[in-house]
A tleap script that builds the chain and sets N, CA, C and O, in Angstrom:
source leaprc.protein.ff14SB
mol = sequence {
  NMET ARG SER HIE GLN GLY PHE THR LEU ILE
  GLU ALA VAL LEU ALA LEU GLY ILE ALA ALA
  LEU LEU VAL GLY LEU THR THR GLY TRP ALA
  ARG ALA LEU SER PHE PRO LEU GLN THR ASP
  ALA THR GLU PHE TYR GLU MET LEU ALA VAL
  LEU GLU VAL PRO GLN ARG TYR SER VAL ASP
  LYS VAL SER ALA THR GLU LEU THR LEU LYS
  ASP TRP THR GLU LYS GLN LYS ILE VAL THR
  LEU SER VAL ASP HIE ASP GLY MET LEU LYS
  LEU SER SER GLN THR GLY GLN GLY TYR LEU
  PRO LEU LEU ALA HIE VAL THR LYS LEU ASN
  TRP GLN LYS THR THR SER PRO ASP LEU VAL
  ARG LEU ASN LEU LYS GLN GLU GLY LEU PRO
  TRP ARG HIE THR ILE VAL ASP PHE ARG GLY
  GLY CSER
}
set mol.1.N position { 47.841 42.535 34.009 }
set mol.1.CA position { 48.439 40.483 34.728 }
set mol.1.C position { 48.543 40.592 35.948 }
set mol.1.O position { 48.544 41.725 36.429 }
set mol.2.N position { 48.664 39.389 36.832 }
set mol.2.CA position { 48.975 39.167 37.650 }
set mol.2.C position { 50.059 38.267 37.826 }
set mol.2.O position { 49.962 37.245 37.146 }
set mol.3.N position { 51.222 38.373 38.661 }
set mol.3.CA position { 52.071 37.715 39.155 }
set mol.3.C position { 51.515 36.550 39.671 }
set mol.3.O position { 50.693 36.625 40.584 }
set mol.4.N position { 51.905 35.337 39.141 }
set mol.4.CA position { 51.865 33.844 39.770 }
set mol.4.C position { 53.555 33.620 40.694 }
set mol.4.O position { 54.618 33.396 40.115 }
set mol.5.N position { 53.396 33.747 42.072 }
set mol.5.CA position { 54.400 32.812 42.657 }
set mol.5.C position { 54.346 31.081 42.650 }
set mol.5.O position { 53.287 30.498 42.418 }
set mol.6.N position { 55.591 30.367 42.926 }
set mol.6.CA position { 55.288 28.722 42.798 }
set mol.6.C position { 55.673 28.922 41.289 }
set mol.6.O position { 55.942 29.875 40.558 }
set mol.7.N position { 55.522 26.950 41.131 }
set mol.7.CA position { 55.842 26.300 40.114 }
set mol.7.C position { 54.859 26.138 39.171 }
set mol.7.O position { 53.754 25.955 39.683 }
set mol.8.N position { 54.877 26.143 37.728 }
set mol.8.CA position { 53.804 25.176 37.052 }
set mol.8.C position { 53.412 24.102 37.189 }
set mol.8.O position { 53.815 23.675 38.271 }
set mol.9.N position { 52.892 23.477 36.733 }
set mol.9.CA position { 52.667 21.803 37.021 }
set mol.9.C position { 53.345 21.195 36.021 }
set mol.9.O position { 53.485 19.994 36.253 }
set mol.10.N position { 53.948 21.648 34.727 }
set mol.10.CA position { 54.715 21.046 34.326 }
set mol.10.C position { 56.603 21.006 34.910 }
set mol.10.O position { 57.555 20.225 34.868 }
set mol.11.N position { 56.274 22.434 35.434 }
set mol.11.CA position { 57.745 22.273 36.127 }
set mol.11.C position { 57.873 21.419 37.212 }
set mol.11.O position { 58.970 20.902 37.429 }
set mol.12.N position { 56.812 21.165 38.006 }
set mol.12.CA position { 56.784 20.252 39.551 }
set mol.12.C position { 56.777 18.693 38.949 }
set mol.12.O position { 57.124 17.795 39.716 }
set mol.13.N position { 56.354 18.341 37.479 }
set mol.13.CA position { 56.266 17.057 37.581 }
set mol.13.C position { 57.221 16.791 36.700 }
set mol.13.O position { 57.260 15.569 36.561 }
set mol.14.N position { 58.518 17.658 35.607 }
set mol.14.CA position { 59.707 17.298 35.617 }
set mol.14.C position { 60.714 17.292 36.871 }
set mol.14.O position { 61.579 16.428 37.017 }
set mol.15.N position { 60.497 18.361 37.759 }
set mol.15.CA position { 61.105 18.164 38.688 }
set mol.15.C position { 61.201 16.339 39.591 }
set mol.15.O position { 62.172 15.639 39.875 }
set mol.16.N position { 59.823 16.155 39.773 }
set mol.16.CA position { 59.616 15.112 40.215 }
set mol.16.C position { 59.810 13.617 39.416 }
set mol.16.O position { 59.810 12.443 39.785 }
set mol.17.N position { 59.918 14.080 38.561 }
set mol.17.CA position { 60.609 13.185 37.559 }
set mol.17.C position { 62.130 12.505 37.619 }
set mol.17.O position { 62.595 11.368 37.541 }
set mol.18.N position { 62.625 13.834 37.798 }
set mol.18.CA position { 64.214 13.820 37.762 }
set mol.18.C position { 64.870 13.692 39.379 }
set mol.18.O position { 66.028 13.575 39.779 }
set mol.19.N position { 63.594 13.773 40.060 }
set mol.19.CA position { 64.500 13.478 41.336 }
set mol.19.C position { 63.810 11.557 41.759 }
set mol.19.O position { 64.287 10.858 42.653 }
set mol.20.N position { 62.823 11.199 40.966 }
set mol.20.CA position { 62.721 9.754 41.007 }
set mol.20.C position { 63.751 9.545 40.172 }
set mol.20.O position { 64.255 8.575 40.738 }
set mol.21.N position { 64.418 9.744 39.255 }
set mol.21.CA position { 65.265 9.107 38.135 }
set mol.21.C position { 66.775 9.025 39.226 }
set mol.21.O position { 67.520 8.045 39.239 }
set mol.22.N position { 66.982 10.279 40.082 }
set mol.22.CA position { 68.277 10.161 40.902 }
set mol.22.C position { 68.130 9.351 42.257 }
set mol.22.O position { 69.094 8.709 42.674 }
set mol.23.N position { 67.226 9.370 42.775 }
set mol.23.CA position { 66.541 8.290 43.633 }
set mol.23.C position { 66.916 6.653 42.938 }
set mol.23.O position { 67.701 5.813 43.379 }
set mol.24.N position { 66.367 6.614 42.169 }
set mol.24.CA position { 66.798 5.079 41.231 }
set mol.24.C position { 67.657 4.794 40.847 }
set mol.24.O position { 67.747 3.574 40.710 }
set mol.25.N position { 68.685 5.493 40.473 }
set mol.25.CA position { 69.914 5.616 39.755 }
set mol.25.C position { 70.653 5.162 41.517 }
set mol.25.O position { 71.332 4.137 41.463 }
set mol.26.N position { 70.605 5.519 42.299 }
set mol.26.CA position { 71.232 5.508 43.589 }
set mol.26.C position { 70.994 4.495 44.240 }
set mol.26.O position { 71.798 4.116 45.092 }
set mol.27.N position { 69.668 3.727 43.952 }
set mol.27.CA position { 69.574 2.769 44.816 }
set mol.27.C position { 69.843 1.485 43.959 }
set mol.27.O position { 69.866 0.420 44.577 }
set mol.28.N position { 70.050 1.467 42.607 }
set mol.28.CA position { 70.401 0.664 41.871 }
set mol.28.C position { 69.697 -0.297 40.871 }
set mol.28.O position { 70.242 -1.144 40.164 }
set mol.29.N position { 67.807 0.137 40.990 }
set mol.29.CA position { 66.871 -0.767 40.308 }
set mol.29.C position { 67.095 -0.255 38.734 }
set mol.29.O position { 66.435 -0.923 37.938 }
set mol.30.N position { 67.709 0.551 38.277 }
set mol.30.CA position { 68.037 0.806 36.924 }
set mol.30.C position { 68.969 -0.109 36.418 }
set mol.30.O position { 68.847 -0.309 35.209 }
set mol.31.N position { 69.765 -0.656 36.922 }
set mol.31.CA position { 70.584 -1.711 36.199 }
set mol.31.C position { 69.616 -3.010 36.503 }
set mol.31.O position { 69.399 -3.660 35.480 }
set mol.32.N position { 69.075 -3.453 37.532 }
set mol.32.CA position { 68.106 -4.206 37.364 }
set mol.32.C position { 66.891 -4.504 36.417 }
set mol.32.O position { 66.429 -5.593 36.074 }
set mol.33.N position { 66.454 -3.070 36.051 }
set mol.33.CA position { 65.668 -3.211 34.892 }
set mol.33.C position { 66.258 -3.213 33.664 }
set mol.33.O position { 65.551 -3.709 32.787 }
set mol.34.N position { 67.695 -2.681 33.202 }
set mol.34.CA position { 68.459 -2.793 32.184 }
set mol.34.C position { 69.243 -4.045 32.035 }
set mol.34.O position { 69.735 -4.239 30.924 }
set mol.35.N position { 69.434 -4.881 32.916 }
set mol.35.CA position { 70.040 -6.492 32.591 }
set mol.35.C position { 69.358 -7.142 33.761 }
set mol.35.O position { 69.842 -7.244 34.888 }
set mol.36.N position { 68.086 -7.605 33.335 }
set mol.36.CA position { 67.056 -8.366 34.364 }
set mol.36.C position { 67.740 -9.500 34.743 }
set mol.36.O position { 68.086 -9.508 35.924 }
set mol.37.N position { 68.055 -10.527 34.030 }
set mol.37.CA position { 68.889 -11.593 34.182 }
set mol.37.C position { 70.244 -12.076 33.516 }
set mol.37.O position { 70.390 -11.849 32.315 }
set mol.38.N position { 71.007 -12.572 34.050 }
set mol.38.CA position { 71.641 -12.899 33.423 }
set mol.38.C position { 72.108 -14.191 33.535 }
set mol.38.O position { 72.290 -14.515 34.708 }
set mol.39.N position { 72.387 -15.116 32.649 }
set mol.39.CA position { 72.699 -16.432 33.089 }
set mol.39.C position { 73.637 -17.141 32.031 }
set mol.39.O position { 73.545 -17.075 30.805 }
set mol.40.N position { 74.720 -17.952 32.919 }
set mol.40.CA position { 75.489 -18.279 31.905 }
set mol.40.C position { 75.226 -19.508 31.105 }
set mol.40.O position { 74.685 -20.397 31.762 }
set mol.41.N position { 75.502 -19.830 29.678 }
set mol.41.CA position { 75.095 -20.831 29.019 }
set mol.41.C position { 75.652 -22.248 29.363 }
set mol.41.O position { 75.015 -23.258 29.063 }
set mol.42.N position { 76.781 -22.294 29.961 }
set mol.42.CA position { 77.634 -23.193 30.183 }
set mol.42.C position { 77.039 -23.822 32.101 }
set mol.42.O position { 77.673 -24.744 32.613 }
set mol.43.N position { 76.183 -23.354 32.658 }
set mol.43.CA position { 75.692 -23.327 33.966 }
set mol.43.C position { 75.110 -24.670 33.636 }
set mol.43.O position { 75.749 -25.585 34.155 }
set mol.44.N position { 74.099 -25.041 32.933 }
set mol.44.CA position { 73.741 -26.349 32.934 }
set mol.44.C position { 74.736 -27.253 32.615 }
set mol.44.O position { 74.681 -28.259 33.322 }
set mol.45.N position { 75.416 -27.251 31.992 }
set mol.45.CA position { 76.143 -28.392 31.255 }
set mol.45.C position { 77.210 -28.410 32.638 }
set mol.45.O position { 78.030 -29.328 32.682 }
set mol.46.N position { 77.188 -27.443 33.700 }
set mol.46.CA position { 78.550 -27.818 34.879 }
set mol.46.C position { 77.922 -28.235 36.089 }
set mol.46.O position { 78.625 -28.550 37.050 }
set mol.47.N position { 76.363 -28.284 36.168 }
set mol.47.CA position { 75.531 -29.022 36.607 }
set mol.47.C position { 75.473 -30.355 36.219 }
set mol.47.O position { 75.272 -31.295 36.988 }
set mol.48.N position { 75.642 -30.424 35.077 }
set mol.48.CA position { 75.226 -32.076 34.269 }
set mol.48.C position { 76.678 -32.985 35.267 }
set mol.48.O position { 76.642 -33.916 36.072 }
set mol.49.N position { 77.933 -32.071 34.653 }
set mol.49.CA position { 79.433 -32.846 34.661 }
set mol.49.C position { 79.303 -33.024 36.171 }
set mol.49.O position { 79.823 -34.074 36.548 }
set mol.50.N position { 78.708 -32.232 37.216 }
set mol.50.CA position { 79.017 -32.039 38.493 }
set mol.50.C position { 78.029 -33.927 38.961 }
set mol.50.O position { 78.634 -34.832 39.537 }
set mol.51.N position { 76.648 -34.033 38.554 }
set mol.51.CA position { 75.752 -34.790 38.474 }
set mol.51.C position { 76.708 -36.314 37.910 }
set mol.51.O position { 76.685 -37.353 38.571 }
set mol.52.N position { 77.396 -36.187 36.769 }
set mol.52.CA position { 77.673 -37.742 35.959 }
set mol.52.C position { 79.186 -37.717 36.083 }
set mol.52.O position { 79.890 -38.023 35.121 }
set mol.53.N position { 79.828 -37.264 37.553 }
set mol.53.CA position { 80.939 -37.747 37.749 }
set mol.53.C position { 81.019 -39.229 37.807 }
set mol.53.O position { 80.072 -39.781 38.368 }
set mol.54.N position { 81.994 -40.001 37.321 }
set mol.54.CA position { 81.896 -41.476 37.009 }
set mol.54.C position { 81.789 -41.983 38.309 }
set mol.54.O position { 82.022 -41.149 39.184 }
set mol.55.N position { 81.478 -43.206 38.719 }
set mol.55.CA position { 81.881 -43.813 39.742 }
set mol.55.C position { 81.345 -43.056 41.440 }
set mol.55.O position { 81.701 -43.342 42.583 }
set mol.56.N position { 80.265 -41.912 40.861 }
set mol.56.CA position { 79.914 -41.068 42.083 }
set mol.56.C position { 78.331 -41.265 42.601 }
set mol.56.O position { 77.918 -41.479 43.741 }
set mol.57.N position { 77.708 -41.136 41.529 }
set mol.57.CA position { 75.801 -41.145 42.030 }
set mol.57.C position { 75.310 -42.267 41.763 }
set mol.57.O position { 75.917 -42.839 40.858 }
set mol.58.N position { 74.181 -42.992 42.318 }
set mol.58.CA position { 73.666 -43.899 41.634 }
set mol.58.C position { 71.779 -43.558 42.184 }
set mol.58.O position { 71.427 -43.132 43.284 }
set mol.59.N position { 71.142 -43.813 41.347 }
set mol.59.CA position { 69.870 -43.612 41.479 }
set mol.59.C position { 68.909 -44.091 42.497 }
set mol.59.O position { 68.631 -45.249 42.187 }
set mol.60.N position { 68.310 -43.762 43.505 }
set mol.60.CA position { 67.685 -44.515 44.679 }
set mol.60.C position { 66.542 -44.188 44.599 }
set mol.60.O position { 65.888 -45.229 44.665 }
set mol.61.N position { 65.928 -43.392 44.499 }
set mol.61.CA position { 64.179 -42.636 43.598 }
set mol.61.C position { 63.954 -41.774 42.864 }
set mol.61.O position { 64.757 -40.843 42.801 }
set mol.62.N position { 63.116 -41.777 42.280 }
set mol.62.CA position { 62.866 -40.996 41.312 }
set mol.62.C position { 61.055 -40.445 41.345 }
set mol.62.O position { 60.139 -41.074 40.813 }
set mol.63.N position { 60.913 -39.156 42.101 }
set mol.63.CA position { 59.830 -38.375 42.339 }
set mol.63.C position { 59.613 -37.434 40.680 }
set mol.63.O position { 60.405 -37.477 39.739 }
set mol.64.N position { 58.362 -36.674 40.741 }
set mol.64.CA position { 58.512 -35.874 39.573 }
set mol.64.C position { 59.375 -34.758 40.092 }
set mol.64.O position { 60.086 -34.271 39.212 }
set mol.65.N position { 59.554 -34.019 41.738 }
set mol.65.CA position { 60.024 -32.872 41.572 }
set mol.65.C position { 61.383 -33.259 42.603 }
set mol.65.O position { 62.052 -32.253 42.839 }
set mol.66.N position { 61.856 -34.401 43.192 }
set mol.66.CA position { 62.869 -34.528 43.750 }
set mol.66.C position { 63.763 -36.222 43.098 }
set mol.66.O position { 63.360 -36.975 42.212 }
set mol.67.N position { 64.592 -36.296 43.657 }
set mol.67.CA position { 65.539 -37.290 42.770 }
set mol.67.C position { 66.456 -37.343 43.676 }
set mol.67.O position { 67.210 -36.444 44.048 }
set mol.68.N position { 66.330 -39.102 44.246 }
set mol.68.CA position { 67.100 -39.080 45.623 }
set mol.68.C position { 68.701 -40.136 44.901 }
set mol.68.O position { 68.683 -41.001 44.026 }
set mol.69.N position { 69.830 -39.630 45.652 }
set mol.69.CA position { 70.515 -40.569 45.020 }
set mol.69.C position { 71.446 -40.831 45.973 }
set mol.69.O position { 71.747 -39.919 46.743 }
set mol.70.N position { 72.076 -42.127 46.096 }
set mol.70.CA position { 73.618 -42.605 46.685 }
set mol.70.C position { 74.770 -42.322 46.455 }
set mol.70.O position { 75.208 -42.932 45.480 }
set mol.71.N position { 75.444 -41.675 46.915 }
set mol.71.CA position { 76.596 -41.329 46.795 }
set mol.71.C position { 77.569 -41.559 47.419 }
set mol.71.O position { 77.896 -41.224 48.557 }
set mol.72.N position { 78.380 -42.538 46.169 }
set mol.72.CA position { 79.134 -43.593 46.920 }
set mol.72.C position { 80.675 -43.657 47.221 }
set mol.72.O position { 81.397 -44.643 47.371 }
set mol.73.N position { 81.014 -42.098 47.273 }
set mol.73.CA position { 82.424 -41.625 47.534 }
set mol.73.C position { 82.116 -41.036 49.234 }
set mol.73.O position { 82.827 -40.210 49.807 }
set mol.74.N position { 80.753 -41.769 49.882 }
set mol.74.CA position { 80.451 -41.081 50.893 }
set mol.74.C position { 80.149 -42.533 51.850 }
set mol.74.O position { 79.944 -42.371 53.053 }
set mol.75.N position { 80.135 -43.652 51.389 }
set mol.75.CA position { 79.904 -44.818 52.047 }
set mol.75.C position { 78.073 -44.575 51.573 }
set mol.75.O position { 77.292 -44.209 52.452 }
set mol.76.N position { 77.681 -44.772 50.442 }
set mol.76.CA position { 76.604 -44.595 50.491 }
set mol.76.C position { 75.507 -44.159 50.848 }
set mol.76.O position { 74.367 -44.600 50.993 }
set mol.77.N position { 76.214 -42.890 51.007 }
set mol.77.CA position { 75.386 -41.592 52.005 }
set mol.77.C position { 74.042 -41.247 50.788 }
set mol.77.O position { 74.149 -41.040 49.580 }
set mol.78.N position { 72.799 -41.289 51.661 }
set mol.78.CA position { 71.691 -40.713 50.665 }
set mol.78.C position { 71.679 -39.292 50.394 }
set mol.78.O position { 71.735 -38.559 51.381 }
set mol.79.N position { 71.611 -38.697 49.107 }
set mol.79.CA position { 71.178 -36.879 48.757 }
set mol.79.C position { 70.431 -37.229 47.891 }
set mol.79.O position { 70.189 -38.221 47.204 }
set mol.80.N position { 69.934 -35.730 48.116 }
set mol.80.CA position { 68.290 -35.285 47.780 }
set mol.80.C position { 68.499 -34.450 46.743 }
set mol.80.O position { 69.350 -33.593 46.983 }
set mol.81.N position { 67.917 -34.402 45.463 }
set mol.81.CA position { 68.249 -33.350 44.288 }
set mol.81.C position { 67.171 -32.742 44.407 }
set mol.81.O position { 66.184 -33.472 44.326 }
set mol.82.N position { 66.952 -31.518 44.594 }
set mol.82.CA position { 65.711 -30.620 44.953 }
set mol.82.C position { 65.486 -29.569 44.260 }
set mol.82.O position { 66.471 -29.384 43.545 }
set mol.83.N position { 64.442 -28.513 44.039 }
set mol.83.CA position { 64.434 -27.310 43.838 }
set mol.83.C position { 64.104 -26.731 44.891 }
set mol.83.O position { 62.951 -27.094 45.126 }
set mol.84.N position { 64.730 -25.470 46.301 }
set mol.84.CA position { 64.405 -24.951 46.692 }
set mol.84.C position { 63.125 -23.911 46.503 }
set mol.84.O position { 62.587 -23.888 45.396 }
set mol.85.N position { 62.583 -22.972 47.652 }
set mol.85.CA position { 61.368 -21.896 46.892 }
set mol.85.C position { 61.779 -20.779 46.410 }
set mol.85.O position { 61.081 -19.806 46.124 }
set mol.86.N position { 63.662 -20.969 46.243 }
set mol.86.CA position { 64.024 -19.605 46.018 }
set mol.86.C position { 64.332 -20.078 44.015 }
set mol.86.O position { 64.232 -19.189 43.170 }
set mol.87.N position { 64.564 -21.048 43.752 }
set mol.87.CA position { 64.166 -21.623 42.707 }
set mol.87.C position { 65.740 -22.293 42.209 }
set mol.87.O position { 65.934 -22.524 41.016 }
set mol.88.N position { 66.836 -22.576 43.275 }
set mol.88.CA position { 67.979 -22.995 43.520 }
set mol.88.C position { 67.628 -24.609 43.223 }
set mol.88.O position { 66.702 -25.137 43.839 }
set mol.89.N position { 68.508 -25.444 42.135 }
set mol.89.CA position { 68.385 -26.535 42.379 }
set mol.89.C position { 69.707 -26.861 42.964 }
set mol.89.O position { 70.684 -26.140 42.761 }
set mol.90.N position { 69.753 -27.895 43.662 }
set mol.90.CA position { 70.463 -28.069 44.990 }
set mol.90.C position { 70.922 -29.349 45.371 }
set mol.90.O position { 69.981 -30.098 45.109 }
set mol.91.N position { 71.706 -29.912 45.773 }
set mol.91.CA position { 72.367 -31.326 46.030 }
set mol.91.C position { 72.295 -31.328 48.124 }
set mol.91.O position { 73.263 -30.919 48.766 }
set mol.92.N position { 71.165 -31.789 48.736 }
set mol.92.CA position { 71.603 -31.530 50.333 }
set mol.92.C position { 71.525 -32.776 50.597 }
set mol.92.O position { 71.124 -33.614 49.789 }
set mol.93.N position { 71.955 -33.050 51.921 }
set mol.93.CA position { 71.891 -34.444 52.847 }
set mol.93.C position { 70.215 -34.578 53.131 }
set mol.93.O position { 69.418 -33.639 53.139 }
set mol.94.N position { 69.878 -36.196 53.390 }
set mol.94.CA position { 68.751 -36.347 53.681 }
set mol.94.C position { 68.120 -35.780 54.793 }
set mol.94.O position { 66.905 -35.960 54.878 }
set mol.95.N position { 68.665 -35.155 55.634 }
set mol.95.CA position { 68.572 -34.479 56.749 }
set mol.95.C position { 68.613 -33.131 56.956 }
set mol.95.O position { 68.467 -32.554 58.033 }
set mol.96.N position { 68.905 -32.442 55.418 }
set mol.96.CA position { 68.618 -31.440 54.900 }
set mol.96.C position { 69.875 -30.211 55.392 }
set mol.96.O position { 69.701 -29.003 55.231 }
set mol.97.N position { 71.161 -30.834 56.021 }
set mol.97.CA position { 71.939 -30.562 56.760 }
set mol.97.C position { 72.710 -29.910 55.746 }
set mol.97.O position { 73.081 -30.994 55.297 }
set mol.98.N position { 73.265 -29.105 55.007 }
set mol.98.CA position { 73.994 -28.831 54.204 }
set mol.98.C position { 73.664 -28.946 52.916 }
set mol.98.O position { 72.772 -29.726 52.582 }
set mol.99.N position { 74.322 -28.206 52.034 }
set mol.99.CA position { 73.954 -28.685 50.229 }
set mol.99.C position { 74.868 -27.938 49.361 }
set mol.99.O position { 75.711 -27.152 49.793 }
set mol.100.N position { 74.705 -28.167 48.310 }
set mol.100.CA position { 75.613 -27.547 47.239 }
set mol.100.C position { 74.270 -27.218 45.971 }
set mol.100.O position { 73.448 -27.915 45.378 }
set mol.101.N position { 74.552 -26.099 45.996 }
set mol.101.CA position { 74.119 -25.093 44.852 }
set mol.101.C position { 74.125 -25.985 43.241 }
set mol.101.O position { 75.303 -26.265 43.022 }
set mol.102.N position { 73.622 -26.276 42.593 }
set mol.102.CA position { 74.190 -26.229 41.398 }
set mol.102.C position { 73.531 -25.452 39.915 }
set mol.102.O position { 74.046 -25.390 38.798 }
set mol.103.N position { 72.420 -24.998 40.323 }
set mol.103.CA position { 71.763 -24.237 39.602 }
set mol.103.C position { 70.836 -23.417 39.583 }
set mol.103.O position { 69.778 -24.006 39.807 }
set mol.104.N position { 70.618 -21.756 39.343 }
set mol.104.CA position { 69.690 -21.101 39.731 }
set mol.104.C position { 68.692 -20.653 39.088 }
set mol.104.O position { 68.463 -21.443 38.172 }
set mol.105.N position { 67.847 -19.650 39.079 }
set mol.105.CA position { 66.285 -19.439 38.342 }
set mol.105.C position { 65.728 -20.921 37.673 }
set mol.105.O position { 65.484 -21.108 36.481 }
set mol.106.N position { 65.636 -21.623 38.458 }
set mol.106.CA position { 65.040 -23.232 37.912 }
set mol.106.C position { 63.237 -23.019 38.051 }
set mol.106.O position { 62.702 -23.422 39.084 }
set mol.107.N position { 62.751 -22.650 37.425 }
set mol.107.CA position { 61.131 -22.493 37.348 }
set mol.107.C position { 60.498 -23.871 37.820 }
set mol.107.O position { 60.158 -24.349 38.902 }
set mol.108.N position { 60.501 -24.240 36.626 }
set mol.108.CA position { 60.357 -25.537 36.559 }
set mol.108.C position { 60.941 -26.838 36.051 }
set mol.108.O position { 61.563 -26.870 34.989 }
set mol.109.N position { 60.693 -28.211 37.008 }
set mol.109.CA position { 61.550 -29.168 36.810 }
set mol.109.C position { 60.674 -30.670 37.126 }
set mol.109.O position { 59.948 -31.040 38.049 }
set mol.110.N position { 61.130 -31.265 35.919 }
set mol.110.CA position { 60.630 -32.576 36.011 }
set mol.110.C position { 61.689 -34.004 36.020 }
set mol.110.O position { 62.624 -34.074 35.222 }
set mol.111.N position { 61.505 -34.709 36.664 }
set mol.111.CA position { 62.094 -36.244 36.643 }
set mol.111.C position { 61.369 -37.062 36.062 }
set mol.111.O position { 60.158 -36.843 36.062 }
set mol.112.N position { 61.766 -37.955 35.558 }
set mol.112.CA position { 61.276 -39.559 34.830 }
set mol.112.C position { 62.199 -40.519 34.745 }
set mol.112.O position { 63.395 -40.415 34.475 }
set mol.113.N position { 61.536 -41.497 35.004 }
set mol.113.CA position { 62.157 -42.880 35.148 }
set mol.113.C position { 61.987 -43.088 33.608 }
set mol.113.O position { 61.050 -42.887 32.836 }
set mol.114.N position { 63.598 -43.697 33.424 }
set mol.114.CA position { 63.651 -44.677 31.997 }
set mol.114.C position { 63.589 -45.912 32.189 }
set mol.114.O position { 63.291 -46.430 33.265 }
set mol.115.N position { 63.972 -46.725 30.765 }
set mol.115.CA position { 63.826 -48.097 30.914 }
set mol.115.C position { 65.187 -48.336 31.515 }
set mol.115.O position { 65.105 -49.470 31.986 }
set mol.116.N position { 66.439 -47.850 31.756 }
set mol.116.CA position { 67.505 -48.286 32.190 }
set mol.116.C position { 67.124 -47.521 33.686 }
set mol.116.O position { 66.636 -46.391 33.649 }
set mol.117.N position { 67.406 -48.284 35.161 }
set mol.117.CA position { 67.522 -47.885 36.308 }
set mol.117.C position { 68.854 -46.592 36.572 }
set mol.117.O position { 68.894 -45.921 37.603 }
set mol.118.N position { 69.641 -46.477 35.680 }
set mol.118.CA position { 70.841 -45.656 35.459 }
set mol.118.C position { 70.742 -44.419 35.374 }
set mol.118.O position { 71.519 -43.610 35.883 }
set mol.119.N position { 69.559 -44.120 34.576 }
set mol.119.CA position { 69.515 -43.261 33.430 }
set mol.119.C position { 68.030 -42.630 33.747 }
set mol.119.O position { 67.013 -43.323 33.725 }
set mol.120.N position { 68.040 -41.050 34.082 }
set mol.120.CA position { 66.779 -40.568 34.445 }
set mol.120.C position { 66.736 -39.412 33.355 }
set mol.120.O position { 67.629 -38.585 33.173 }
set mol.121.N position { 65.667 -39.497 32.738 }
set mol.121.CA position { 65.325 -38.055 31.845 }
set mol.121.C position { 65.085 -36.947 32.730 }
set mol.121.O position { 64.382 -37.167 33.717 }
set mol.122.N position { 65.687 -35.456 32.490 }
set mol.122.CA position { 64.915 -34.318 33.412 }
set mol.122.C position { 65.000 -33.561 32.235 }
set mol.122.O position { 65.935 -33.581 31.435 }
set mol.123.N position { 63.646 -32.679 32.150 }
set mol.123.CA position { 62.982 -31.667 31.802 }
set mol.123.C position { 63.174 -30.481 32.753 }
set mol.123.O position { 62.587 -30.489 33.835 }
set mol.124.N position { 64.064 -29.338 32.358 }
set mol.124.CA position { 64.166 -28.161 33.056 }
set mol.124.C position { 64.012 -26.434 32.840 }
set mol.124.O position { 64.777 -25.822 32.095 }
set mol.125.N position { 63.235 -25.964 33.383 }
set mol.125.CA position { 62.870 -24.664 32.803 }
set mol.125.C position { 63.415 -23.714 33.610 }
set mol.125.O position { 63.180 -23.583 34.811 }
set mol.126.N position { 64.344 -22.870 32.762 }
set mol.126.CA position { 65.417 -22.151 34.226 }
set mol.126.C position { 64.211 -20.302 33.700 }
set mol.126.O position { 63.704 -20.107 32.596 }
set mol.127.N position { 64.157 -19.670 34.507 }
set mol.127.CA position { 63.986 -18.224 33.978 }
set mol.127.C position { 64.490 -17.467 32.897 }
set mol.127.O position { 65.704 -17.454 32.688 }
set mol.128.N position { 63.671 -16.808 32.154 }
set mol.128.CA position { 63.732 -16.549 30.404 }
set mol.128.C position { 64.282 -17.244 29.807 }
set mol.128.O position { 64.860 -16.703 28.865 }
set mol.129.N position { 64.493 -18.944 29.935 }
set mol.129.CA position { 65.268 -19.675 29.200 }
set mol.129.C position { 64.219 -20.438 28.628 }
set mol.129.O position { 63.101 -20.404 29.143 }
set mol.130.N position { 64.510 -21.294 27.372 }
set mol.130.CA position { 63.459 -22.324 26.937 }
set mol.130.C position { 63.606 -23.393 27.721 }
set mol.130.O position { 64.473 -23.316 28.591 }
set mol.131.N position { 62.951 -24.411 27.630 }
set mol.131.CA position { 63.192 -25.891 28.381 }
set mol.131.C position { 64.124 -26.637 27.382 }
set mol.131.O position { 64.255 -26.798 26.168 }
set mol.132.N position { 64.777 -27.054 28.714 }
set mol.132.CA position { 66.001 -27.974 28.163 }
set mol.132.C position { 65.389 -29.688 29.039 }
set mol.132.O position { 64.862 -29.998 30.108 }
set mol.133.N position { 65.908 -30.444 27.702 }
set mol.133.CA position { 65.636 -31.787 28.055 }
set mol.133.C position { 66.507 -32.530 27.631 }
set mol.133.O position { 66.857 -32.601 26.453 }
set mol.134.N position { 67.150 -33.456 28.977 }
set mol.134.CA position { 68.392 -34.705 28.575 }
set mol.134.C position { 67.873 -35.491 29.488 }
set mol.134.O position { 66.880 -35.407 30.211 }
set mol.135.N position { 68.762 -36.323 29.329 }
set mol.135.CA position { 69.283 -37.894 30.186 }
set mol.135.C position { 70.353 -37.549 30.803 }
set mol.135.O position { 71.316 -36.934 30.343 }
set mol.136.N position { 70.123 -38.112 32.303 }
set mol.136.CA position { 71.235 -37.753 32.894 }
set mol.136.C position { 71.942 -39.097 33.810 }
set mol.136.O position { 71.404 -39.706 34.734 }
set mol.137.N position { 73.042 -39.279 33.338 }
set mol.137.CA position { 73.771 -40.855 33.280 }
set mol.137.C position { 74.169 -40.569 35.138 }
set mol.137.O position { 74.886 -39.750 35.714 }
set mol.138.N position { 73.445 -41.502 35.526 }
set mol.138.CA position { 73.731 -42.133 37.313 }
set mol.138.C position { 74.357 -43.363 36.970 }
set mol.138.O position { 73.498 -44.243 36.938 }
set mol.139.N position { 75.577 -43.830 36.680 }
set mol.139.CA position { 76.149 -44.784 36.331 }
set mol.139.C position { 77.016 -45.147 38.257 }
set mol.139.O position { 78.024 -45.842 38.384 }
set mol.140.N position { 76.518 -44.690 39.065 }
set mol.140.CA position { 77.634 -44.930 40.407 }
set mol.140.C position { 78.297 -45.850 40.658 }
set mol.140.O position { 78.344 -46.704 39.772 }
set mol.141.N position { 78.831 -46.024 41.509 }
set mol.141.CA position { 79.699 -47.213 41.975 }
set mol.141.C position { 78.342 -48.100 42.471 }
set mol.141.O position { 77.261 -47.594 42.771 }
set mol.142.N position { 78.679 -49.626 42.486 }
set mol.142.CA position { 77.614 -51.027 42.970 }
set mol.142.C position { 78.218 -52.056 43.029 }
set mol.142.O position { 77.639 -53.096 43.343 }
savepdb mol mol.pdb
quit
């Protein structure tokens, strides 16, 4: 019987697997796989609390993906509520300069007018969570 030098196929595959595991652990992808998305259940309600501050905002225009509001604390400054390409629901100025991030991981959003001009129906879907449906109260200054 002849003696072979080198590794068997099983030994090579096992060594490659261990090396891949070590590289993965050092780069952090194992954590991302273990905990894919963690959202705080209160984030949605915190966003609503910011929008429904008494005497702050009133509705200017409603479209399916964007809501235009008047900010009464800033001399009726026009602000826009929309989702950017990264899935962040944000409140920004009309010129796009500066913004306030309100909610992350938004995949779908739909604004709808109601019979009252101060109330707007919100249908919102966040990554990994079920649809949320609510009515947002914008009885700002007037």
